[in-house]
C-alpha positions in Angstrom: 0.0 7.7 21.5 -2.8 6.9 19.1 -5.2 5.8 21.8 -5.0 9.2 23.6 -4.9 11.6 20.6 -6.6 9.6 17.9 -3.5 9.4 15.7 0.3 8.8 16.0 0.7 5.0 15.8 2.6 5.1 12.5 4.3 8.3 13.3 6.2 6.5 16.1 6.5 3.1 14.5 7.1 3.9 10.8 10.6 5.6 11.2 11.9 2.8 13.4 10.4 0.1 11.1 11.9 1.7 8.0 15.4 1.7 9.6 15.1 -1.9 10.7 13.7 -3.2 7.4 12.2 -1.0 4.6 9.8 -3.9 3.7 7.9 -3.2 6.9 6.7 0.1 5.5 4.0 0.9 4.5 1.8 -2.3 4.1 2.3 -4.2 7.4 1.8 -1.1 9.5 -1.4 -0.2 7.5 -2.7 -3.7 8.1 -1.9 -3.5 11.8 -3.4 0.0 12.2 -6.9 -1.0 11.0 -7.4 -3.0 14.2 -6.4 -0.2 16.6 -8.5 2.4 14.7 -11.6 0.2 14.8 -11.2 -0.3 18.6 -10.7 3.4 19.2 -13.6 4.4 17.0 -16.0 2.1 18.9 -14.8 3.3 22.3 -15.2 7.0 21.3 -18.4 6.7 19.2 -20.4 9.0 21.5 -18.6 12.1 20.2 -18.7 11.2 16.5 -19.7 13.9 14.0 -20.8 12.1 10.8 -20.8 15.3 8.7 -17.1 16.0 9.3 -16.1 12.4 8.7 -18.0 12.5 5.4 -16.1 15.5 4.0 -12.8 14.0 4.8 -13.7 10.8 3.1 -14.8 12.7 0.0 -11.2 13.9 -0.2 -9.7 10.6 1.0 -11.0 8.5 -1.9 -9.1 10.3 -4.7 -6.1 10.6 -2.3 -5.8 6.8 -2.0 -6.0 6.5 -5.8 -3.2 9.1 -6.2 -1.2 7.5 -3.5 -1.2 4.1 -5.1 -0.2 5.6 -8.4 2.6 7.6 -6.8 4.0 4.4 -5.2 4.5 3.1 -8.8 6.2 6.1 -10.3 8.0 8.0 -7.6 10.9 6.9 -5.3 10.1 6.4 -1.6 12.8 9.0 -0.7 11.3 11.7 -2.8 7.8 11.1 -1.4 9.1 11.4 2.1 10.9 14.7 1.5 8.0 16.3 -0.3 5.4 15.4 2.3 7.7 16.2 5.2 8.0 19.7 3.9 4.3 20.0 3.2 3.4 18.8 6.7 5.8 21.4 8.3 4.2 24.1 6.3 0.7 23.1 7.4 1.8 23.0 11.0 3.3 26.5 10.7 0.1 27.9 9.2 -2.0 26.2 11.8 0.1 27.6 14.7 0.2 31.1 13.2 -3.5 31.2 12.7 -4.3 29.4 15.9 -5.9 26.6 14.1 -7.2 25.8 10.6 -10.8 26.7 9.9 -13.0 23.5 9.9 -15.0 23.8 6.6 -16.0 21.3 4.0 -13.1 22.5 1.8 -10.4 22.2 4.4 -11.7 18.8 5.6 -11.7 17.5 2.0 -8.2 18.8 1.3 -6.9 17.3 4.5 -8.6 14.0 3.5 -6.9 14.0 0.1 -3.5 14.7 1.6 -4.0 12.0 4.2 -5.1 9.6 1.5 -1.8 10.1 -0.4 0.5 10.1 2.6 -1.3 7.2 4.3 -0.9 5.1 1.1 2.7 6.0 0.5 4.5 6.6 3.8 2.0 5.1 6.3 1.4 8.6 7.9 -2.1 9.7 7.3 -3.2 11.1 10.6 -1.5 14.5 10.9 -3.2 16.4 8.0 -6.7 15.7 9.4 -5.7 16.0 13.0 -4.4 19.6 12.4 -7.9 20.6 11.1 -9.7 18.9 13.9 -7.3 19.8 16.8 -9.3 22.7 18.2 -12.2 20.5 19.5 -10.8 17.9 21.9 -14.1 16.1 22.4 -14.4 15.3 18.7 -10.8 14.8 17.9 -10.4 11.2 18.9 -13.8 10.0 17.8 -13.7 11.6 14.3 -10.0 10.7 13.7 -10.5 7.1 14.8 -13.6 6.6 12.7 -12.0 8.3 9.7 -8.8 6.2 10.0 -10.8 3.0 10.5 -12.8 3.6 7.3 -10.0 5.2 5.3 -7.5 2.5 6.3 -9.9 -0.1 4.9 -10.1 1.9 1.7 -6.3 2.1 1.6 -5.9 -1.6 2.1 -8.4 -2.2 -0.8 -6.5 0.1 -3.0 -3.1 -1.5 -2.2 -4.6 -5.0 -2.7 -6.0 -4.0 -6.2 -2.6 -2.4 -7.0 -0.8 -5.6 -6.1 1.1 -4.1 -3.2 0.0 -6.6 -0.4 2.0 -9.8 0.0 1.3 -12.8 2.3 4.5 -11.9 4.3 2.9 -8.4 5.0 -0.1 -10.1 6.6 2.2 -12.3 8.7 4.2 -9.4 10.0 1.0 -7.5 11.0 -0.2 -10.5 13.0 3.1 -10.6 14.9 2.8 -6.9 15.8 -0.8 -7.3 17.1 -0.1 -8.2 20.8 2.0 -5.0 21.3 -0.7 -2.9 19.5 -3.4 -4.2 21.8 -1.3 -3.6 24.9 -0.7 0.0 23.8 -4.4 0.5 23.4 -5.2 -0.8 26.9 -2.5 1.5 28.4 -3.9 4.6 26.7 -7.3 4.4 28.3 -6.3 5.8 31.8 -4.3 8.6 30.2 -7.1 10.3 28.2 -8.4 12.4 31.1 -4.9 13.8 31.8 -4.4 14.8 28.2 -7.8 16.4 27.7 -7.0 19.0 30.3 -5.7 21.6 27.8 -2.9 19.4 26.5 -4.4 17.9 23.3 -3.6 20.6 20.8 0.0 20.7 22.0 0.2 16.9 21.5 -1.2 17.2 18.0 1.4 19.8 17.0 4.2 17.8 18.6 3.3 14.5 17.0 2.7 16.1 13.6 6.1 17.8 13.8 7.8 14.5 14.7 6.2 12.9 11.7 7.4 15.7 9.4 11.0 15.6 10.7 11.0 11.8 10.5 9.9 11.8 6.9 12.6 14.4 6.0 15.3 12.4 7.7 14.3 9.2 6.0 14.1 10.8 2.7 17.4 12.7 2.9 19.6 10.2 4.7 
């Protein structure tokens, strides 16, 4: 999923991991994701737009700080419900307006929201993907680069905040073979998805993420 659209790894894995063992979310998934995003960013580097990446990172930095603070004062269930609702609203607005305008302001706001959700519930891709969805050629490259850089920032913030344990690192290592297999399988599928299907995939994955967050927070 992530290899073809530029995001979605934690959208698929986080709900399952949370049901199996809440300790798997968010830190082990964040540690695992940094490897995949780095690989994808390198493979899609030819379509990268540094300016767009920069504006998202401007918003991502305070978002990570807020996210680490939120982890310490708000319950995981409340966080999931709030961001599930916010994400559904953003999806609705994007579909109604046939896309969200790609401006420094919208990119920065998306970066801030992604920083918060990525640090708290391991789902940071959808807010940015919804802003970038209208340009298939730049979607994967920008998202992958953003997520590689921002995931490193998130890991640093979690480390400083004392939220990374040795057991988290061990779990992420055990998940690595499956992650690399998924990346390899995604390569042949890119051409098929790029034929007018990318924006539908972005909306669908984002909606799945929102519903999964709501279910986890309410059940």
